[in-house]
N, C-alpha and C positions, 0 to 999 in steps of 0.2 A: 504494500500500500505505500502510494507517494504522499508525503507529509511536508507540511511547511517547517522550517528549522525550529520555530518555538513548539510546535506540536511533536516533533520528532524528540526534542529534548525533554519535553514533559513526560512522553511515552517511556523513555529510558530511565527517567528519574522515578516514575511509578514503578518500575522494575528493579530499582536499587542502586542505579548508576548515578554517579556524580560527576558533572563535567569538570574537566582539569585541563591545564595547558602544559604541554611539554615544550620546552623552548631550547634551542641550540645556537650557538655562535661559532662559526668557522671562518677560515680565511676565503675570500672570494677567489674567483677563478681568474681574475685580473689582478695585476700587482696593486698593492695598496688599497685593496677593497676588503669589506667585511660582509659575509653572507649570513643572514638571520633567518632563522625557520621556527615557525610555531605551529603546533598541531594541537586540536581540540580531540581529546579522548574522553571517554566515560569510564569511570573507575567504579568497581563494584566488589562484592565478595568474591566472585569467581575471576577476577582480573579486570582486564579493560576491554571495552566495547568501542568500536568506532562506526562510522557511518557505512563501512564496506561490510562489516559482518553483522551489523545489525538486520540487514536483509535476510542474511542466512540463517539467523537465530530467532528473529521476531517478525520476519516478513514486513519490515517497514523500511522505507528509503527516504532520502531526502536529497533531491538534486542541488538544492541551494547549498547544502554543506559541501558536497563534492569538490565544488570550486574554492571553498573558503576554509575548510576545516584544517587543511594544510596550506600554509601561507608562507612564502619565501619572498625575501628582498635582498638585493645587493647594494651596499652603500660605500661611497668613497670614504676613505679615511680622512681625518682632517690633518693640515699641515703639521700641527702639533703632535698628533698621534704618530705620523710617519717619522717625525724627527726623534720621537722618544724610542720608536723601534729601532731607528738607525744608530741610537747610542746603547742599545741592548736592553731597553725596558720594554715592558709589556703594558700597553696603554689600555684603559677601560674603553667601554663602548657605549656608554650611557647616552651619548648624543644619538647615536645611530639607533638604539634600543627605543629611545623616545619616539623618534620619526617611525619606526617599524610599527610599534603598537598604536599610534594614532592612525597609521594607514590601515592596519587590519582592524582596529576598532570602527573606522569609518564604513569599511566594506561590510563587516558584520552587522552593523546598525541598519544597513539596507535590507537584510533578512530578518530584522526582529531580535538579533542576538546583542546583548550588552556584554562585551569583553570584560568590563569592569566587574561583573557579577561571577566570573570564573577565576578561580586561584591557579597560579602557576604551581603545578604539582612537581615538576622536574625541570632541572637545567642542565 
């Protein structure tokens, strides 16, 4: 059964699954870039459930989630970050993370999901 994102979330919640965000930061494919990836999964007593296996187990799908449940963006490093790397340091990614979560949040708002309601469950 095809559901909206909010109905899909509600049905999984009724089955004991809580949404969570898995977040990862990697070097980008190009020099001086950082690649950020976020994924929404639903955690329950039996492990995690996502939009792909929810259809198999519960016969529910959500096309809206398929495009946004896994979100990846690559950002250029700032001049200060590049300089820190060149001197052997490991700069933080707070500026890029803020941009990433703003972009993902705006996209999810369009399908009725408030990213602020979902906790980051792993990094």
